[in-house]
C-alpha positions in Angstrom: 140.0 91.1 95.1 137.1 92.0 97.5 135.1 89.5 99.4 131.6 90.4 100.5 129.3 88.7 102.9 125.7 89.7 103.3 123.6 89.1 106.4 120.5 90.3 108.2 117.7 89.0 106.0 114.7 87.1 107.3 111.0 86.8 107.5 109.1 90.0 108.3 105.6 91.3 108.2 104.5 94.0 105.8 105.3 97.3 107.4 108.2 95.8 109.3 111.9 96.8 109.3 115.2 95.1 108.8 118.8 96.1 108.6 121.1 94.3 106.2 124.8 94.2 106.6 127.6 93.7 104.1 131.0 92.9 105.5 133.9 93.5 103.1 137.3 91.9 103.3 140.3 91.5 101.0 141.5 94.5 99.0 139.1 96.9 100.8 141.3 99.9 99.8 140.3 99.4 96.2 136.7 100.1 96.9 135.3 103.3 95.6 131.6 102.5 95.7 129.3 100.1 97.3 125.8 99.1 96.4 122.8 97.0 97.3 121.0 95.1 94.6 118.0 92.8 94.8 116.5 90.0 92.7 113.0 88.8 93.0 111.7 85.5 91.5 111.2 85.9 87.8 112.7 89.4 87.7 116.1 90.9 86.8 118.5 92.0 89.4 118.0 95.6 90.1 120.0 98.3 91.9 118.3 99.6 95.0 120.9 101.8 96.7 124.5 102.9 96.3 127.0 104.9 98.2 130.3 106.3 97.0 133.5 107.0 98.9 132.6 110.7 98.8 129.4 109.9 100.7 127.0 110.5 97.9 124.0 108.1 97.8 121.5 107.1 95.2 118.3 105.2 95.5 115.8 103.5 93.2 112.6 105.4 93.1 110.7 102.4 94.5 112.7 102.5 97.7 113.3 106.2 98.3 112.2 107.4 101.7 112.0 103.8 102.9 115.6 102.5 102.4 118.8 104.1 103.7 122.3 103.0 102.8 125.1 103.8 105.2 128.6 102.7 105.9 131.0 102.2 108.8 134.5 102.5 107.3 136.1 101.3 110.5 134.2 98.1 110.3 134.5 97.8 106.5 130.7 97.3 106.5 127.9 98.7 104.5 124.3 98.7 105.8 120.9 98.9 104.3 118.2 100.0 106.7 114.8 99.0 105.3 111.6 100.4 106.7 108.0 100.0 105.8 108.5 96.7 104.0 106.2 95.9 101.2 105.5 92.5 99.7 107.2 93.6 96.5 110.4 94.1 98.5 110.7 90.3 98.9 113.9 89.3 97.1 117.4 88.1 97.6 119.5 91.1 98.4 123.1 91.3 97.2 126.0 93.6 98.1 128.3 94.9 95.4 131.6 96.7 95.2 132.8 98.9 92.4 130.0 97.8 90.0 131.9 94.6 89.3 129.7 91.8 88.1 130.6 89.5 91.0 128.0 88.2 93.4 127.9 86.4 96.7 125.2 84.3 98.3 123.0 87.3 99.1 120.5 87.4 102.0 116.9 86.6 101.6 114.1 88.9 102.7 110.7 87.4 102.9 107.7 89.6 103.5 104.7 87.7 104.8 102.0 87.9 107.5 
């Protein structure tokens, strides 16, 4: 079983940047893919970025060229660099491993001036 802890969210102004972190523990050797999802109030949870063990990445169209997913295998950590934040990016961001429907507490991003 994999345990994931998200961090790095906060209050930022439109156009600002944040870097989210997802620390994995437990059976980390079972992980073949990691992803970031987000859920805004009144909306479904949506996939925003994913990275596979082979290094391939995928992004939602709404975040391409603004979000970058990366990993540090030595630290068992996945990051989401978020630039040029828009109000519609405001959501709780969740980390995910292996596409399993299991969710932690997430980390909140609030975009406001």
